[in-house]
N, CA, C and O atoms as a DFTB+ gen file, in Angstrom:
544 C
 N C O
     1  1       4.395       2.977      42.967
     2  2       4.518       2.041      44.063
     3  2       3.151       1.783      44.671
     4  3       2.295       2.667      44.718
     5  1       2.965       0.558      45.135
     6  2       1.753       0.233      45.880
     7  2       1.809       1.019      47.182
     8  3       2.521       2.019      47.271
     9  1       1.078       0.584      48.174
    10  2       1.122       1.254      49.470
    11  2       2.363       0.786      50.229
    12  3       2.258       0.109      51.252
    13  1       3.517       1.147      49.726
    14  2       4.797       0.697      50.274
    15  2       5.394       1.704      51.242
    16  3       6.389       1.414      51.906
    17  1       4.795       2.885      51.327
    18  2       5.377       3.983      52.108
    19  2       4.513       4.330      53.309
    20  3       3.287       4.219      53.282
    21  1       5.196       4.752      54.361
    22  2       4.530       5.240      55.569
    23  2       5.314       6.476      56.023
    24  3       6.475       6.367      56.418
    25  1       4.678       7.645      55.965
    26  2       5.354       8.895      56.310
    27  2       4.797       9.448      57.613
    28  3       3.583       9.504      57.807
    29  1       5.700       9.857      58.507
    30  2       5.276      10.464      59.780
    31  2       6.449      11.218      60.392
    32  3       7.570      11.148      59.890
    33  1       6.183      11.943      61.487
    34  2       7.276      12.548      62.250
    35  2       7.415      11.836      63.595
    36  3       7.763      12.459      64.598
    37  1       7.146      10.546      63.613
    38  2       7.321       9.760      64.832
    39  2       8.743       9.921      65.362
    40  3       9.692      10.119      64.602
    41  1       8.863       9.831      66.662
    42  2      10.175       9.931      67.296
    43  2      10.959       8.619      67.157
    44  3      12.189       8.622      67.207
    45  1      10.246       7.500      66.984
    46  2      10.888       6.190      66.918
    47  2      10.373       5.419      65.699
    48  3       9.166       5.321      65.478
    49  1      11.302       4.880      64.920
    50  2      10.967       3.982      63.810
    51  2      11.653       2.652      64.094
    52  3      12.854       2.609      64.359
    53  1      10.885       1.569      64.038
    54  2      11.425       0.247      64.321
    55  2      11.311      -0.626      63.078
    56  3      10.283      -0.642      62.401
    57  1      12.381      -1.346      62.797
    58  2      12.444      -2.248      61.651
    59  2      12.785      -3.633      62.196
    60  3      13.822      -3.808      62.836
    61  1      11.928      -4.612      61.948
    62  2      12.176      -5.960      62.462
    63  2      11.916      -7.001      61.382
    64  3      11.058      -6.830      60.516
    65  1      12.672      -8.069      61.459
    66  2      12.452      -9.237      60.615
    67  2      13.112     -10.417      61.303
    68  3      14.306     -10.393      61.602
    69  1      12.336     -11.427      61.545
    70  2      12.791     -12.612      62.269
    71  2      13.470     -12.180      63.568
    72  3      12.828     -11.599      64.443
    73  1      14.769     -12.464      63.692
    74  2      15.465     -12.170      64.949
    75  2      16.284     -10.882      64.896
    76  3      17.022     -10.590      65.838
    77  1      16.173     -10.120      63.836
    78  2      16.954      -8.887      63.706
    79  2      16.068      -7.666      63.906
    80  3      14.929      -7.620      63.443
    81  1      16.625      -6.666      64.615
    82  2      15.840      -5.460      64.908
    83  2      16.743      -4.226      64.898
    84  3      17.817      -4.213      65.499
    85  1      16.271      -3.184      64.191
    86  2      16.930      -1.879      64.176
    87  2      15.914      -0.841      64.626
    88  3      14.780      -0.822      64.149
    89  1      16.326       0.019      65.545
    90  2      15.494       1.135      65.982
    91  2      16.216       2.423      65.619
    92  3      17.377       2.617      65.979
    93  1      15.516       3.308      64.898
    94  2      16.064       4.619      64.549
    95  2      15.290       5.683      65.303
    96  3      14.061       5.730      65.245
    97  1      16.018       6.539      66.013
    98  2      15.409       7.623      66.776
    99  2      15.457       8.897      65.944
   100  3      16.526       9.343      65.527
   101  1      14.303       9.464      65.715
   102  2      14.136      10.687      64.931
   103  2      14.207      11.854      65.918
   104  3      13.179      12.395      66.327
   105  1      15.431      12.236      66.296
   106  2      15.616      13.173      67.412
   107  2      14.991      14.545      67.185
   108  3      14.592      15.200      68.148
   109  1      14.895      14.998      65.925
   110  2      14.279      16.302      65.640
   111  2      12.816      16.180      65.215
   112  3      12.165      17.177      64.902
   113  1      12.312      14.953      65.206
   114  2      10.926      14.665      64.820
   115  2      10.566      15.269      63.462
   116  3       9.491      15.843      63.290
   117  1      11.486      15.130      62.499
   118  2      11.231      15.606      61.136
   119  2      10.437      14.548      60.373
   120  3      10.444      13.370      60.732
   121  1       9.766      14.977      59.338
   122  2       8.996      14.053      58.516
   123  2       9.935      13.023      57.887
   124  3      10.938      13.378      57.269
   125  1       9.597      11.749      58.052
   126  2      10.423      10.653      57.555
   127  2       9.516       9.617      56.905
   128  3       8.369       9.434      57.313
   129  1      10.042       8.946      55.896
   130  2       9.253       7.955      55.167
   131  2       9.921       6.591      55.246
   132  3      11.074       6.421      54.849
   133  1       9.180       5.630      55.764
   134  2       9.616       4.235      55.833
   135  2       9.067       3.530      54.593
   136  3       7.854       3.480      54.388
   137  1       9.969       2.984      53.763
   138  2       9.572       2.326      52.518
   139  2       9.862       0.830      52.638
   140  3      10.995       0.431      52.908
   141  1       8.841       0.016      52.438
   142  2       9.023      -1.439      52.386
   143  2       9.522      -1.768      50.983
   144  3       8.785      -1.620      50.008
   145  1      10.765      -2.210      50.882
   146  2      11.381      -2.436      49.574
   147  2      11.102      -3.852      49.080
   148  3      10.547      -4.038      47.997
   149  1      11.486      -4.842      49.868
   150  2      11.411      -6.241      49.449
   151  2       9.955      -6.677      49.295
   152  3       9.215      -6.772      50.274
   153  1       9.559      -6.940      48.054
   154  2       8.202      -7.394      47.779
   155  2       7.194      -6.278      47.608
   156  3       6.014      -6.552      47.387
   157  1       7.620      -5.027      47.703
   158  2       6.681      -3.911      47.557
   159  2       7.238      -2.869      46.585
   160  3       6.826      -2.837      45.426
   161  1       8.160      -2.023      47.031
   162  2       8.736      -1.003      46.142
   163  2       9.511      -1.647      44.990
   164  3       9.530      -1.128      43.874
   165  1      10.150      -2.785      45.278
   166  2      10.794      -3.599      44.236
   167  2      10.203      -4.997      44.373
   168  3      10.432      -5.681      45.371
   169  1       9.452      -5.413      43.381
   170  2       8.766      -6.706      43.509
   171  2       9.281      -7.756      42.527
   172  3       8.646      -8.796      42.348
   173  1      10.426      -7.497      41.888
   174  2      10.973      -8.504      40.973
   175  2      11.693      -9.600      41.762
   176  3      11.723      -9.575      42.992
   177  1      12.266     -10.551      41.042
   178  2      12.929     -11.679      41.699
   179  2      14.380     -11.402      42.069
   180  3      15.030     -12.252      42.678
   181  1      14.896     -10.236      41.714
   182  2      16.278      -9.900      42.039
   183  2      16.446      -9.619      43.527
   184  3      15.471      -9.474      44.264
   185  1      17.703      -9.545      43.949
   186  2      17.972      -9.261      45.359
   187  2      17.701      -7.790      45.648
   188  3      17.896      -6.934      44.785
   189  1      17.252      -7.501      46.862
   190  2      17.004      -6.126      47.318
   191  2      16.984      -6.128      48.837
   192  3      16.756      -7.162      49.465
   193  1      17.227      -4.955      49.423
   194  2      17.230      -4.875      50.883
   195  2      15.792      -4.828      51.395
   196  3      14.844      -4.749      50.614
   197  1      15.646      -4.877      52.714
   198  2      14.315      -4.931      53.322
   199  2      13.612      -3.580      53.329
   200  3      12.429      -3.495      53.000
   201  1      14.336      -2.514      53.705
   202  2      13.714      -1.197      53.875
   203  2      14.606      -0.086      53.336
   204  3      15.825      -0.223      53.229
   205  1      13.951       1.016      53.002
   206  2      14.608       2.284      52.705
   207  2      13.918       3.311      53.585
   208  3      12.689       3.370      53.625
   209  1      14.694       4.118      54.288
   210  2      14.133       5.150      55.165
   211  2      14.602       6.501      54.629
   212  3      15.803       6.748      54.531
   213  1      13.659       7.370      54.283
   214  2      13.976       8.659      53.665
   215  2      13.715       9.798      54.634
   216  3      12.654       9.869      55.254
   217  1      14.697      10.694      54.761
   218  2      14.564      11.869      55.620
   219  2      14.897      13.074      54.744
   220  3      16.051      13.492      54.656
   221  1      13.869      13.627      54.099
   222  2      14.085      14.689      53.109
   223  2      14.701      15.941      53.707
   224  3      15.584      16.535      53.088
   225  1      14.267      16.363      54.892
   226  2      14.804      17.585      55.510
   227  2      16.307      17.503      55.756
   228  3      16.977      18.530      55.862
   229  1      16.835      16.289      55.846
   230  2      18.262      16.103      56.103
   231  2      18.982      15.506      54.892
   232  3      20.139      15.100      54.998
   233  1      18.294      15.452      53.727
   234  2      18.883      14.863      52.513
   235  2      19.522      13.512      52.803
   236  3      20.662      13.257      52.417
   237  1      18.779      12.651      53.485
   238  2      19.330      11.391      53.966
   239  2      18.520      10.210      53.450
   240  3      17.292      10.191      53.545
   241  1      19.230       9.223      52.899
   242  2      18.648       7.941      52.504
   243  2      19.313       6.869      53.351
   244  3      20.539       6.793      53.418
   245  1      18.499       6.039      53.998
   246  2      19.023       4.972      54.852
   247  2      18.523       3.635      54.300
   248  3      17.318       3.396      54.224
   249  1      19.458       2.773      53.919
   250  2      19.134       1.444      53.400
   251  2      19.322       0.439      54.524
   252  3      20.325       0.472      55.237
   253  1      18.348      -0.461      54.680
   254  2      18.352      -1.361      55.832
   255  2      18.169      -2.798      55.371
   256  3      17.228      -3.118      54.645
   257  1      19.084      -3.658      55.802
   258  2      18.951      -5.091      55.570
   259  2      19.066      -5.792      56.918
   260  3      20.062      -5.648      57.626
   261  1      18.042      -6.543      57.255
   262  2      17.995      -7.302      58.500
   263  2      18.312      -8.747      58.141
   264  3      17.606      -9.360      57.341
   265  1      19.367      -9.289      58.728
   266  2      19.936     -10.535      58.241
   267  2      20.214     -11.496      59.373
   268  3      20.335     -11.095      60.531
   269  1      20.317     -12.780      59.028
   270  2      20.804     -13.771      59.971
   271  2      22.297     -13.557      60.155
   272  3      22.734     -13.011      61.168
   273  1      23.084     -13.992      59.162
   274  2      24.531     -13.776      59.258
   275  2      25.243     -13.708      57.914
   276  3      26.463     -13.543      57.890
   277  1      24.539     -13.825      56.801
   278  2      25.169     -13.818      55.478
   279  2      25.438     -12.383      55.024
   280  3      24.642     -11.786      54.299
   281  1      26.563     -11.848      55.458
   282  2      26.907     -10.453      55.196
   283  2      27.116     -10.176      53.707
   284  3      26.690      -9.135      53.207
   285  1      27.755     -11.080      53.010
   286  2      28.010     -10.857      51.583
   287  2      26.703     -10.724      50.798
   288  3      26.591      -9.871      49.918
   289  1      25.732     -11.555      51.113
   290  2      24.424     -11.464      50.458
   291  2      23.752     -10.137      50.807
   292  3      23.149      -9.503      49.941
   293  1      23.850      -9.717      52.054
   294  2      23.265      -8.439      52.486
   295  2      23.873      -7.276      51.709
   296  3      23.164      -6.346      51.326
   297  1      25.180      -7.326      51.475
   298  2      25.848      -6.264      50.711
   299  2      25.293      -6.198      49.291
   300  3      25.020      -5.112      48.780
   301  1      25.125      -7.355      48.654
   302  2      24.578      -7.394      47.292
   303  2      23.167      -6.814      47.262
   304  3      22.803      -6.097      46.330
   305  1      22.376      -7.128      48.286
   306  2      21.003      -6.639      48.346
   307  2      20.968      -5.112      48.443
   308  3      20.170      -4.463      47.765
   309  1      21.823      -4.546      49.276
   310  2      21.854      -3.089      49.429
   311  2      22.388      -2.430      48.155
   312  3      21.842      -1.422      47.706
   313  1      23.442      -2.987      47.575
   314  2      24.001      -2.415      46.341
   315  2      22.955      -2.339      45.234
   316  3      22.829      -1.313      44.566
   317  1      22.213      -3.410      45.041
   318  2      21.207      -3.412      43.971
   319  2      20.085      -2.422      44.279
   320  3      19.598      -1.744      43.373
   321  1      19.672      -2.330      45.528
   322  2      18.611      -1.391      45.897
   323  2      19.058       0.045      45.655
   324  3      18.281       0.855      45.149
   325  1      20.294       0.372      46.008
   326  2      20.817       1.720      45.752
   327  2      20.788       2.004      44.251
   328  3      20.427       3.105      43.835
   329  1      21.166       1.019      43.440
   330  2      21.204       1.244      41.990
   331  2      19.808       1.467      41.409
   332  3      19.672       2.147      40.392
   333  1      18.772       0.910      42.029
   334  2      17.405       1.057      41.518
   335  2      16.693       2.266      42.125
   336  3      16.089       3.054      41.398
   337  1      16.757       2.419      43.442
   338  2      15.968       3.447      44.133
   339  2      16.769       4.660      44.587
   340  3      16.185       5.669      44.981
   341  1      18.084       4.582      44.538
   342  2      18.917       5.652      45.077
   343  2      18.775       6.968      44.342
   344  3      18.624       7.002      43.121
   345  1      18.825       8.043      45.097
   346  2      18.775       9.388      44.533
   347  2      20.101       9.685      43.846
   348  3      21.152       9.212      44.278
   349  1      20.049      10.442      42.811
   350  2      21.274      10.822      42.096
   351  2      21.739      12.224      42.493
   352  3      22.666      12.763      41.890
   353  1      21.100      12.815      43.505
   354  2      21.461      14.172      43.930
   355  2      22.837      14.170      44.590
   356  3      23.132      13.303      45.413
   357  1      23.668      15.128      44.236
   358  2      25.024      15.223      44.778
   359  2      25.040      15.416      46.291
   360  3      25.873      14.830      46.984
   361  1      24.121      16.236      46.805
   362  2      24.148      16.562      48.229
   363  2      23.498      15.483      49.094
   364  3      23.486      15.600      50.320
   365  1      22.962      14.439      48.474
   366  2      22.280      13.385      49.219
   367  2      23.282      12.594      50.053
   368  3      24.358      12.240      49.571
   369  1      22.921      12.319      51.316
   370  2      23.749      11.494      52.193
   371  2      23.159      10.089      52.211
   372  3      21.950       9.918      52.360
   373  1      24.017       9.090      52.059
   374  2      23.573       7.703      52.082
   375  2      24.188       6.990      53.270
   376  3      25.358       7.178      53.605
   377  1      23.365       6.168      53.892
   378  2      23.795       5.376      55.032
   379  2      23.146       4.005      54.868
   380  3      21.979       3.915      54.485
   381  1      23.887       2.943      55.153
   382  2      23.343       1.588      55.063
   383  2      23.586       0.852      56.366
   384  3      24.672       0.904      56.943
   385  1      22.544       0.164      56.813
   386  2      22.652      -0.671      58.006
   387  2      22.454      -2.121      57.613
   388  3      21.511      -2.462      56.899
   389  1      23.352      -2.968      58.084
   390  2      23.140      -4.409      58.023
   391  2      23.101      -4.859      59.479
   392  3      24.096      -4.776      60.199
   393  1      21.945      -5.330      59.893
   394  2      21.753      -5.762      61.275
   395  2      21.658      -7.285      61.262
   396  3      20.764      -7.856      60.637
   397  1      22.584      -7.934      61.956
   398  2      22.689      -9.394      61.940
   399  2      22.240      -9.982      63.267
   400  3      22.429      -9.377      64.322
   401  1      21.644     -11.167      63.204
   402  2      21.241     -11.825      64.442
   403  2      22.462     -12.373      65.180
   404  3      22.421     -12.561      66.396
   405  1      23.551     -12.631      64.445
   406  2      24.816     -13.030      65.059
   407  2      25.934     -12.203      64.452
   408  3      25.851     -11.802      63.291
   409  1      26.970     -11.946      65.220
   410  2      28.083     -11.136      64.722
   411  2      28.703     -11.811      63.502
   412  3      29.151     -12.954      63.596
   413  1      28.737     -11.131      62.369
   414  2      29.055     -11.778      61.106
   415  2      30.530     -11.950      60.764
   416  3      30.920     -13.025      60.309
   417  1      31.358     -10.941      60.964
   418  2      32.730     -10.963      60.466
   419  2      33.690     -10.294      61.433
   420  3      33.288      -9.590      62.359
   421  1      34.955     -10.534      61.191
   422  2      35.988      -9.831      61.949
   423  2      35.949      -8.351      61.581
   424  3      35.531      -7.989      60.481
   425  1      36.380      -7.512      62.493
   426  2      36.295      -6.069      62.264
   427  2      37.120      -5.614      61.055
   428  3      36.755      -4.631      60.411
   429  1      38.221      -6.301      60.730
   430  2      39.003      -5.900      59.556
   431  2      38.208      -6.094      58.268
   432  3      38.291      -5.269      57.358
   433  1      37.442      -7.174      58.187
   434  2      36.605      -7.390      56.998
   435  2      35.508      -6.340      56.909
   436  3      35.204      -5.849      55.821
   437  1      34.921      -5.998      58.030
   438  2      33.874      -4.974      58.058
   439  2      34.448      -3.639      57.593
   440  3      33.804      -2.928      56.823
   441  1      35.652      -3.289      58.052
   442  2      36.294      -2.039      57.637
   443  2      36.551      -2.026      56.133
   444  3      36.409      -0.990      55.483
   445  1      36.926      -3.167      55.588
   446  2      37.171      -3.266      54.146
   447  2      35.869      -3.032      53.372
   448  3      35.862      -2.297      52.384
   449  1      34.779      -3.646      53.809
   450  2      33.477      -3.427      53.164
   451  2      33.058      -1.964      53.273
   452  3      32.528      -1.396      52.319
   453  1      33.295      -1.354      54.432
   454  2      32.925       0.049      54.635
   455  2      33.683       0.943      53.648
   456  3      33.087       1.836      53.047
   457  1      34.976       0.716      53.477
   458  2      35.769       1.503      52.518
   459  2      35.233       1.349      51.097
   460  3      35.135       2.326      50.355
   461  1      34.888       0.122      50.724
   462  2      34.341      -0.134      49.386
   463  2      33.041       0.626      49.184
   464  3      32.844       1.242      48.137
   465  1      32.147       0.594      50.170
   466  2      30.861       1.285      50.055
   467  2      31.051       2.796      49.966
   468  3      30.362       3.465      49.196
   469  1      31.982       3.333      50.750
   470  2      32.243       4.778      50.697
   471  2      32.783       5.176      49.318
   472  3      32.394       6.206      48.766
   473  1      33.671       4.361      48.777
   474  2      34.296       4.672      47.490
   475  2      33.291       4.580      46.336
   476  3      33.217       5.491      45.512
   477  1      32.526       3.501      46.269
   478  2      31.635       3.265      45.129
   479  2      30.293       3.973      45.224
   480  3      29.714       4.336      44.200
   481  1      29.784       4.178      46.445
   482  2      28.429       4.729      46.601
   483  2      28.375       5.999      47.438
   484  3      27.304       6.581      47.610
   485  1      29.525       6.438      47.966
   486  2      29.549       7.562      48.902
   487  2      28.553       7.302      50.033
   488  3      27.769       8.171      50.414
   489  1      28.613       6.083      50.550
   490  2      27.630       5.591      51.513
   491  2      28.344       5.027      52.736
   492  3      29.264       4.218      52.615
   493  1      27.911       5.463      53.910
   494  2      28.442       4.920      55.155
   495  2      27.784       3.570      55.406
   496  3      26.561       3.456      55.339
   497  1      28.584       2.549      55.695
   498  2      28.081       1.200      55.956
   499  2      28.239       0.893      57.436
   500  3      29.334       0.996      57.989
   501  1      27.137       0.513      58.071
   502  2      27.143       0.195      59.500
   503  2      26.667      -1.241      59.652
   504  3      25.547      -1.576      59.266
   505  1      27.520      -2.087      60.215
   506  2      27.188      -3.497      60.409
   507  2      27.202      -3.764      61.907
   508  3      28.231      -3.607      62.565
   509  1      26.054      -4.167      62.442
   510  2      25.923      -4.364      63.885
   511  2      25.116      -5.619      64.176
   512  3      24.376      -6.114      63.327
   513  1      25.274      -6.120      65.390
   514  2      24.452      -7.231      65.859
   515  2      23.133      -6.694      66.382
   516  3      23.046      -5.565      66.864
   517  1      22.117      -7.522      66.278
   518  2      20.775      -7.154      66.722
   519  2      20.626      -7.397      68.218
   520  3      21.225      -8.326      68.760
   521  1      19.838      -6.575      68.882
   522  2      19.167      -5.349      68.445
   523  2      20.146      -4.173      68.454
   524  3      21.110      -4.163      69.219
   525  1      19.887      -3.184      67.599
   526  2      20.744      -2.004      67.519
   527  2      19.874      -0.760      67.415
   528  3      18.841      -0.763      66.746
   529  1      20.310       0.311      68.094
   530  2      19.588       1.586      68.069
   531  2      20.547       2.686      67.646
   532  3      21.692       2.734      68.094
   533  1      20.065       3.574      66.775
   534  2      20.843       4.722      66.318
   535  2      19.888       5.897      66.159
   536  3      18.675       5.738      66.300
   537  1      20.431       7.078      65.864
   538  2      19.569       8.256      65.702
   539  2      20.008       9.056      64.486
   540  3      21.111       8.880      63.967
   541  1      19.121       9.936      64.046
   542  2      19.423      10.841      62.927
   543  2      18.808      12.185      63.192
   544  3      18.942      13.097      62.376
């Protein structure tokens, strides 16, 4: 990979693109790596998510797509990124965030997507409107 990674124990990691913003709070200040995926870690013409955030001490991979409102496209981007960059370790925890500038779907559709992601990728899917803050 080119210089696509930034590793630190910062307490706050912010991910922004256009009108979408996700803030992740690193409550234990463990070493974490922010990976720029789109155009860096994966530079082909296929779909991919914007960021991957790795927290090795917690066996955690966080996939991040910052979107306007096209949720279906965001799902495809995260799925392909997991298939290319995802760890194959059994104990690895996967979490995906889709942060939309406008609320994308009814909650029943979001629940259906979440079930699909859990079944196929053992990955928790979180879909929220921007700005959104969470912690790990």
